C-alpha positions in Angstrom: -77.1 -5.8 72.4 -73.7 -4.6 71.3 -73.1 -3.5 74.9 -73.4 -7.0 76.3 -70.0 -8.5 76.9 -71.0 -12.2 76.7 -68.7 -13.2 79.6 -71.0 -14.2 82.4 -74.2 -16.3 82.8 -76.0 -13.0 83.5 -74.9 -11.6 80.2 -76.6 -14.5 78.4 -79.7 -14.1 80.5 -79.8 -10.4 79.6 -79.3 -11.1 75.9 -82.1 -13.7 75.9 -84.4 -11.3 77.7 -83.7 -8.4 75.3 -84.6 -10.6 72.3 -87.7 -12.1 73.9 -89.2 -8.8 74.9 -90.0 -7.6 71.4 -91.6 -10.9 70.6 -94.3 -10.6 73.3 -96.6 -8.4 71.2 -96.7 -10.8 68.3 -98.5 -13.6 70.2 -101.9 -14.4 68.9 -105.0 -13.9 71.1 -104.9 -17.5 72.3 -101.1 -17.4 72.7 -100.6 -20.5 70.5 -98.9 -18.6 67.6 -96.2 -16.0 67.1 -96.2 -14.2 63.8 -93.3 -11.8 63.6 -93.4 -11.1 59.9 -95.1 -11.5 56.5 -92.9 -13.6 54.2 -93.9 -17.1 53.3 -92.6 -20.6 53.3 -93.5 -23.9 51.6 -95.6 -24.6 54.7 -98.7 -22.6 55.8 -99.1 -19.7 58.1 -100.5 -21.8 60.9 -97.2 -23.8 61.0 -95.2 -20.6 60.8 -97.1 -19.4 63.9 -96.3 -22.7 65.7 -92.7 -22.3 64.7 -92.5 -18.9 66.3 -94.1 -20.2 69.5 -91.8 -23.2 69.7 -88.5 -21.7 68.7 -88.3 -19.2 71.5 -88.7 -22.1 73.8 -85.1 -23.2 72.9 -84.1 -20.3 75.0 -86.8 -20.3 77.6 -86.6 -24.0 78.6 -82.9 -23.8 79.5 -83.6 -20.5 81.3 -86.3 -22.2 83.4 -84.1 -25.2 84.1 -81.5 -22.9 85.5 -84.0 -21.2 87.8 -84.8 -18.1 85.6 -87.9 -16.6 84.2 -88.9 -14.3 81.3 -91.6 -11.9 80.2 -93.0 -14.6 78.0 -93.6 -17.2 80.6 -97.3 -16.6 81.2 -98.0 -17.0 77.5 -96.4 -20.4 77.1 -98.7 -22.6 79.2 -101.8 -20.9 77.8 -100.4 -21.4 74.3 -99.9 -25.1 74.9 -103.4 -25.5 76.3 -105.0 -23.9 73.3 -102.6 -25.1 70.6 -103.0 -28.8 71.5 -106.8 -28.5 72.0 -108.7 -29.7 68.9 -111.8 -27.7 69.9 -109.9 -24.4 70.2 -109.7 -22.0 67.2 -105.9 -21.9 67.6 -105.4 -25.7 67.5 -102.0 -26.3 65.9 -103.3 -28.9 63.6 -103.5 -32.6 62.5 -100.6 -33.6 60.2 -99.6 -36.0 57.4 -96.2 -37.3 56.5 -93.1 -35.1 56.5 -94.7 -31.9 57.8 -92.7 -29.0 59.3 -94.6 -29.2 62.5 -92.7 -32.3 63.5 -89.5 -30.1 63.6 -91.2 -27.8 66.0 -92.2 -30.6 68.4 -88.6 -31.3 69.4 -88.3 -28.5 71.9 -91.5 -29.7 73.7 -89.6 -32.9 74.2 -86.7 -31.0 75.8 -89.2 -29.2 78.0 -90.8 -32.4 79.2 -87.4 -33.7 80.0 -85.9 -30.8 82.0 -88.8 -28.5 82.9 -92.0 -30.5 83.2 -93.0 -28.2 86.0 -93.4 -25.4 83.4 -95.1 -27.1 80.4 -96.7 -30.3 81.8 -97.6 -30.2 85.5 -99.7 -27.0 85.2 -102.0 -28.8 82.7 -105.2 -30.5 83.8 -105.6 -34.2 83.0 -107.6 -33.5 79.9 -105.1 -30.9 78.8 -102.2 -33.4 79.3 -104.1 -35.9 77.2 -104.6 -33.3 74.4 -100.9 -32.4 74.5 -99.9 -36.0 74.5 -102.1 -36.8 71.5 -100.9 -33.8 69.5 -97.3 -34.7 70.1 -97.9 -38.4 69.3 -98.7 -37.6 65.7 -94.9 -37.7 65.1 -95.1 -41.4 65.9 -97.8 -42.1 63.3 -96.2 -40.6 60.2 -93.1 -40.7 58.1 -90.6 -38.0 58.8 -87.4 -37.1 56.9 -84.8 -39.8 57.2 -82.0 -37.5 58.5 -81.5 -35.3 61.6 -85.3 -35.2 61.9 -85.2 -38.6 63.6 -83.8 -36.9 66.7 -87.0 -34.8 66.9 -89.0 -38.0 67.4 -86.3 -39.2 69.9 -86.7 -36.1 72.0 -90.5 -36.2 71.9 -90.6 -39.9 73.0 -88.0 -39.4 75.7 -90.0 -36.4 77.0 -93.3 -38.2 77.0 -91.7 -41.1 78.7 -90.2 -38.8 81.4 -93.7 -37.5 82.4 -95.3 -41.0 82.3 -97.3 -40.1 79.2 -98.0 -42.4 76.2 -94.9 -42.8 74.0 -93.7 -45.3 71.4 -90.8 -47.4 72.8 -90.3 -49.3 69.6 -90.1 -46.2 67.5 -87.7 -44.6 69.9 -85.3 -47.6 69.6 -85.8 -47.8 65.8 -84.9 -44.1 65.4 -81.8 -44.4 67.6 -80.5 -47.3 65.6 -81.2 -45.6 62.3 -79.2 -42.6 63.4 -76.1 -44.9 63.6 -76.5 -45.6 59.9 -75.5 -42.0 59.2 -72.3 -42.2 61.2 -69.2 -41.8 59.1 -66.5 -42.1 61.7 -64.2 -39.7 63.6 -67.2 -38.0 65.1 -68.8 -37.1 61.8 -72.3 -37.9 60.5 -73.9 -37.2 57.2 -77.3 -35.6 57.3 -79.1 -38.7 56.0 -77.7 -41.0 53.3 -76.4 -38.1 51.3 -73.1 -36.3 50.6 -74.2 -33.5 52.9 -71.9 -32.8 55.8 -72.6 -29.3 57.2 -73.6 -27.5 60.3 -76.4 -30.0 60.9 -73.8 -32.4 62.2 -73.1 -30.0 65.0 -76.3 -28.2 65.7 -78.5 -31.3 65.1 -76.8 -34.6 65.5 -74.4 -33.8 68.3 -76.7 -31.3 69.9 -79.5 -33.8 70.4 -77.1 -36.6 71.1 -75.6 -34.7 74.0 -79.1 -34.0 75.4 -79.8 -37.7 75.2 -76.5 -38.6 76.8 -77.3 -36.3 79.7 -80.9 -37.3 80.4 -80.6 -41.0 79.5 -77.2 -41.7 81.0 -78.5 -44.0 83.7 -81.1 -45.8 81.6 -79.0 -46.2 78.4 -75.4 -45.8 79.6 -73.8 -47.6 76.6 -75.4 -45.5 74.0 -74.9 -42.3 76.1 -71.1 -43.1 76.3 -71.0 -43.8 72.6 -72.5 -40.4 71.9 -70.0 -38.7 74.3 -67.0 -40.3 72.6 -68.2 -39.3 69.2 -68.7 -35.8 70.3 -65.2 -35.6 71.7 -63.8 -36.7 68.3 -66.0 -34.3 66.5 -64.8 -31.4 68.6 -61.2 -31.9 67.5 -62.2 -31.3 63.9 -65.1 -28.9 64.3 -62.9 -26.4 66.1 -61.3 -25.7 62.7 -64.6 -24.2 61.5 -64.2 -21.3 63.9 -62.0 -18.2 63.5 -60.1 -16.4 66.2 -62.8 -13.6 66.4 -65.6 -16.2 67.0 -66.9 -16.3 63.5 -68.0 -19.7 62.0 -67.3 -20.8 58.5 -70.1 -19.8 56.2 -71.0 -23.0 54.4 -74.1 -25.1 53.6 -77.8 -24.5 54.2 -79.8 -23.0 57.1 -77.3 -20.3 57.7 -80.0 -18.0 58.9 -79.8 -19.9 62.2 -76.6 -18.0 62.9 -75.4 -18.5 66.4 -76.8 -22.0 66.5 -73.4 -22.7 64.9 -71.9 -22.9 68.4 -74.8 -24.9 69.9 -72.9 -28.2 69.9 -70.2 -26.6 72.1 -73.1 -25.5 74.4 -74.5 -29.0 74.4 -71.1 -30.4 75.5 -71.3 -28.2 78.5 -74.9 -29.2 79.2 -73.8 -32.9 79.1 -70.7 -32.2 81.3 -68.4 -33.3 78.5 -65.1 -31.6 78.6 -64.1 -32.4 75.0 -61.6 -29.6 75.2 -60.6 -27.6 78.3 -63.6 -25.6 79.6 -61.8 -22.3 79.1 -61.4 -23.1 75.3 -65.1 -24.2 74.9 -66.2 -21.1 76.8 -64.0 -18.9 74.6 -65.5 -20.3 71.4 -69.0 -19.7 72.6 -68.4 -16.2 74.1 -66.5 -15.0 71.0 -69.2 -16.5 68.7 -72.0 -14.5 70.4 -69.9 -11.4 70.4 -69.2 -11.8 66.7 -72.9 -12.1 65.9 -74.1 -9.2 68.0 -71.5 -6.9 66.4 -73.2 -7.5 63.1 -76.6 -6.1 62.1 -78.6 -9.3 62.6 -81.5 -7.6 64.5 -84.2 -5.4 63.1 -85.3 -2.1 64.6 -87.3 -3.9 67.2 -84.4 -6.2 68.3 -86.0 -9.2 66.5 -83.8 -11.6 64.7 -84.1 -11.0 61.0 -83.8 -13.4 58.1 -80.4 -13.4 56.5 -76.9 -14.0 57.7 -74.4 -11.1 58.3 -77.3 -8.7 57.7 -81.0 -8.9 56.9 -81.2 -10.6 53.5 -83.8 -12.9 51.9 -81.5 -14.0 49.0 -79.5 -16.5 51.1 -82.6 -18.2 52.7 -84.4 -21.5 51.9 -88.0 -22.2 51.3 -88.4 -23.4 54.8 -87.2 -20.1 56.4 -90.1 -18.0 57.8 -89.7 -14.8 59.7 -89.7 -17.0 62.8 -87.0 -19.4 61.7 -83.9 -17.5 62.9 -85.0 -18.2 66.5 -83.5 -21.7 66.0 -80.4 -19.8 67.1 -81.7 -19.9 70.6 -80.5 -23.5 70.8 -77.2 -22.1 71.9 -78.8 -20.7 75.1 -78.8 -24.4 76.3 -75.9 -23.3 78.6 -78.4 -21.4 80.7 -79.6 -24.7 82.1 -76.3 -24.8 83.9 -76.0 -23.0 87.2 -73.2 -20.6 88.1 -71.2 -23.3 89.8 -70.8 -25.3 86.6 -67.2 -25.5 85.4 -68.2 -23.9 82.1 -69.2 -20.7 83.9 -66.4 -20.9 86.3 -63.7 -21.3 83.7 -61.6 -18.3 82.5 -62.2 -17.7 78.8 -59.3 -18.9 76.7 -58.3 -18.2 73.1 -58.2 -20.9 70.5 -55.4 -23.3 71.0 -52.6 -23.4 68.5 -54.1 -25.0 65.4 -52.5 -26.4 62.3 -52.1 -23.8 59.5 -53.5 -26.4 57.1 -55.8 -29.1 58.3 -57.4 -31.9 56.2 -60.9 -32.9 57.3 -61.7 -36.2 55.7 -65.5 -36.5 56.1 -66.6 -33.0 55.0 -63.9 -33.3 52.3 -62.2 -30.0 53.2 -58.8 -28.6 53.5 -58.9 -25.8 56.1 -56.4 -23.0 55.7 -55.9 -20.7 58.8 -54.1 -17.5 58.1 -52.0 -15.5 60.6 -54.9 -13.0 60.7 -57.0 -15.7 62.3 -59.5 -16.1 59.5 -60.0 -19.3 57.8 -60.7 -20.7 54.3 -62.1 -24.1 53.4 -61.1 -25.7 50.1 -63.7 -28.3 49.2 -65.4 -30.4 46.6 -67.9 -33.2 46.4 -70.6 -32.2 48.9 -74.2 -32.3 47.6 -77.6 -32.0 49.2 -79.7 -34.6 47.3 -83.0 -32.7 47.6 -81.4 -29.5 46.2 -82.4 -26.7 48.5 -82.2 -23.2 46.9 -78.7 -22.2 45.9 -77.4 -25.7 46.5 -74.5 -25.2 44.1 -73.4 -22.0 45.9 -73.8 -23.4 49.4 -71.9 -26.7 48.8 -70.0 -26.7 45.5 -67.8 -23.6 45.4 -64.0 -24.3 45.3 -63.4 -22.2 48.5 -65.4 -20.7 51.4 -64.0 -17.9 53.6 -64.9 -16.8 57.1 -64.1 -13.3 56.1 -65.1 -12.8 52.5 -68.2 -15.0 52.8 -69.8 -16.4 49.7 -72.3 -15.3 47.1 -75.7 -16.6 46.0 -77.0 -15.5 42.6 -80.0 -13.3 41.7 -79.9 -14.9 38.2 -77.6 -16.8 35.9 -78.2 -14.5 32.9 -76.0 -11.7 33.9 -72.5 -11.9 35.4 -73.1 -9.3 38.0 -76.2 -11.2 39.2 -74.6 -14.6 38.9 -71.7 -13.2 40.9 -69.7 -16.5 40.8 -67.1 -16.1 43.5 -64.8 -19.1 43.7 -66.6 -20.8 40.9 -65.8 -21.6 37.2 -68.9 -20.6 35.3 -69.5 -21.6 31.6 -71.5 -19.4 29.4 -73.8 -20.8 26.8 -76.8 -19.1 25.2 -76.5 -16.2 27.6 -76.7 -18.5 30.7 -74.0 -19.3 33.2 -73.5 -22.9 34.2 -71.6 -23.7 37.4 -70.6 -26.9 39.3 -73.7 -28.4 41.0 -72.4 -31.8 41.8 -69.3 -34.0 41.2 -69.2 -37.3 39.4 -65.9 -38.2 41.0 -64.1 -36.9 44.1 -60.8 -37.7 45.7 -59.9 -35.6 48.8 -56.4 -35.9 50.2 -54.3 -34.0 52.7 -52.6 -31.8 50.1 -55.2 -31.6 47.3 -58.8 -32.2 46.3 -59.6 -33.7 42.9 -63.1 -33.6 41.4 -64.7 -34.4 38.0 -67.8 -32.6 37.1 -70.1 -31.6 34.3 -71.5 -28.0 34.3 -73.5 -28.5 31.1 -73.9 -30.9 28.2 -70.7 -31.3 26.2 -68.4 -30.1 28.9 -66.5 -32.2 31.5 -64.1 -30.6 33.9 -61.4 -32.2 36.0 -60.3 -29.9 38.8 -57.5 -30.0 41.4 -57.5 -27.6 44.3 -54.1 -27.2 46.1 -53.4 -25.1 49.1 -50.5 -22.7 48.5 -49.3 -20.3 51.2 -52.0 -17.8 52.0 -53.9 -18.7 48.8 -54.6 -21.7 46.7 -54.0 -23.1 43.2 -56.7 -24.5 40.9 -55.9 -26.7 37.9 -58.6 -27.4 35.4 -58.6 -29.9 32.5 -61.6 -29.0 30.4 -63.0 -31.4 27.8 -65.4 -29.6 25.5 -67.3 -31.0 22.4 -67.7 -27.4 21.1 -66.3 -23.9 21.8 -67.7 -21.8 24.6 -66.7 -19.1 27.1 -66.1 -19.4 30.8 -65.3 -17.1 33.7 -63.5 -17.9 36.9 -64.1 -15.8 40.1 -61.9 -15.2 43.1 -62.9 -13.9 46.5 -65.5 -11.1 46.4 -64.0 -8.0 47.9 -66.3 -6.1 50.3 -66.7 -2.3 49.8 -68.8 0.4 51.4 -68.5 3.0 48.6 -68.2 2.4 44.9 -64.9 4.2 44.5 -63.1 3.0 47.6 -61.1 0.3 45.9 -58.2 0.2 43.4 -57.8 -2.2 40.5 -54.7 -3.5 38.7 -55.3 -5.6 35.6 -52.5 -7.1 33.6 -51.9 -9.4 30.7 -48.8 -11.4 29.9 -47.0 -9.9 32.9 -44.3 -12.6 32.9 -43.6 -16.1 31.9 -45.2 -17.3 35.1 -48.3 -15.0 35.0 -50.3 -14.7 31.8 -53.1 -12.4 33.2 -54.0 -11.1 36.6 -56.5 -8.9 38.5 -55.7 -7.4 41.9 -58.4 -5.4 43.8 -57.4 -3.6 46.9 -59.4 -1.4 49.4 -59.9 -0.6 53.1 -61.4 -4.1 53.6 -58.7 -6.1 52.0 -57.5 -7.4 48.7 -58.5 -10.1 46.3 -56.2 -11.5 43.5 -56.6 -13.9 40.6 -53.6 -14.9 38.5 -53.6 -17.0 35.4 -50.5 -19.3 35.4 -51.3 -21.6 32.5 -53.7 -21.2 29.6 -55.1 -18.2 27.7 -57.4 -15.6 29.3 -58.0 -12.0 30.3 -58.6 -10.5 33.6 -61.4 -8.1 34.7 -63.7 -7.2 37.6 -67.3 -6.4 38.1 -69.4 -4.7 40.7 -71.8 -7.4 41.8 -75.5 -7.1 42.3 -76.2 -5.7 45.8 -76.9 -8.2 48.6 -75.7 -11.3 46.8 -73.0 -11.9 49.4 -74.2 -13.3 52.7 -71.7 -11.2 54.8 -71.2 -8.0 52.8 -74.0 -6.0 51.1 -71.7 -4.6 48.4 -68.9 -6.5 46.7 -66.6 -6.4 43.6 -65.4 -9.6 42.0 -62.1 -10.2 40.2 -62.4 -12.8 37.5 -60.6 -14.4 34.6 -62.3 -14.9 31.3 -61.5 -17.8 29.0 -62.2 -18.8 25.4 -62.7 -22.6 25.7 -61.9 -24.4 22.4 -63.3 -27.7 21.2 -61.1 -30.5 22.7 -58.9 -30.2 25.8 -58.1 -26.9 27.5 -55.7 -26.8 30.5 -55.9 -23.9 32.9 -54.0 -23.2 36.1 -54.8 -20.2 38.4 -53.6 -18.8 41.7 -56.3 -17.3 44.0 -55.7 -15.2 47.1 -57.8 -13.1 49.5 -56.4 -11.0 52.3 -58.6 -9.2 54.9 -57.9 -5.5 55.3 -55.8 -4.0 58.1 -59.0 -2.8 59.9 -60.1 -6.4 60.2 -56.9 -7.9 61.6 
């Protein structure tokens, strides 16, 4: 895969084919399930198998729409016949409210919309009835009140397209409900929460662009509204991508990897030139190159759970071995033929972007270094249903496209808690971090938050961009004494002894304590400007960082007194020369 240049349409066809080929042997006897691994989820094995079957279709359906074929094609129609047949041993199932299977129905809606010749017309009348009835379960049950609504939209639009039974009223209700999540400037929240993450791109705008394309004639006003929102979103979302193609590691569902660029692909599908085609093409091409220069495939060329490398620590309870194939959504560009301006355009680099950009709705200040990497300073996001590692995925002070971020193995040991870009309070041998904010005020030049890590402690924090780094100012109100540690950026290393450390106390009137770690892969610095504390570093538990399997963490340690404690620190992380 590393040899694929990701420049031409044929490159993408080749990449899809090379990832589909190893999946073939994992189909069940009746072809209705794909089981590529053994780890579990909060849903059962049957739905995991359905997930595997459906998610590869995010690549196959656009391939078919563009006139292509794959080694899996003969399995698909047989799998639909058997999976939707209540009398068959591989029937996918009957469902209740909120089940994962509704997620997996969405791609069938896309198939019915743009490739009915592949997944509908080959069926007999009875088989069509079976498939229609199985899909229609999504109209009879409650589903999550967030991006899931678009799954039902796609299913109903698809059924309507093939003159099958669909629910017109439910379709309109869902489309109206989606508008309740619109924040402005192209941004949505993923439901009525403080959660503004990649789901805005690879869910809301991705599905909205499909709707705008296929329903343009029938629903022109709504289609145009979606297009205008997508154009606004693109102006901000471009700041989540670095010059090498990498996206900002932030939020949940990161194991979907190159789905991060799927909203750009959906713009092309919908013929929406939100930015010049060469820039959009460059974002997509570089993004694919970035991912396939990382070890994201197993020895069989199957997508592995993890992010920058195979890793179960970062995943959520809804991530099965088949889940990473959600990334195939970015193959939507294969529905476009060679003559489309996306394919005809010459790839262009990112345009000149602001060195510091305030994004109001995700409550971020994006810093872009001269090295092309980016850092997001943020506070105040929160996923109300608390997916695993919610604090680490949404509530760190800073997220870096180069240094990544860390998720803990436990909170009882500093190396296992590995609190990069967090202020962690120690009580009874347990580290407490920021999980949610009571107050938040995000402005162009600083972000203020008020939060309570544990009973008896309230913290007011200001985060201020400062050159290549940032300043954090904490006012800590404590009803009793405790300890705390504050981490900087975790420095990646390959070998234990390949970095140098400089630790200093009372270095000057401006710097009370500091830690500087340097190595082949960069440097990480923490400096105490106000307050009392000592510097140190720790080798973190292996595989806690989602980009780098081995890291060392510089940190400052504080003795927090009863009453008010004021602390100010400067934090900086610089990628190594080999990364520039």
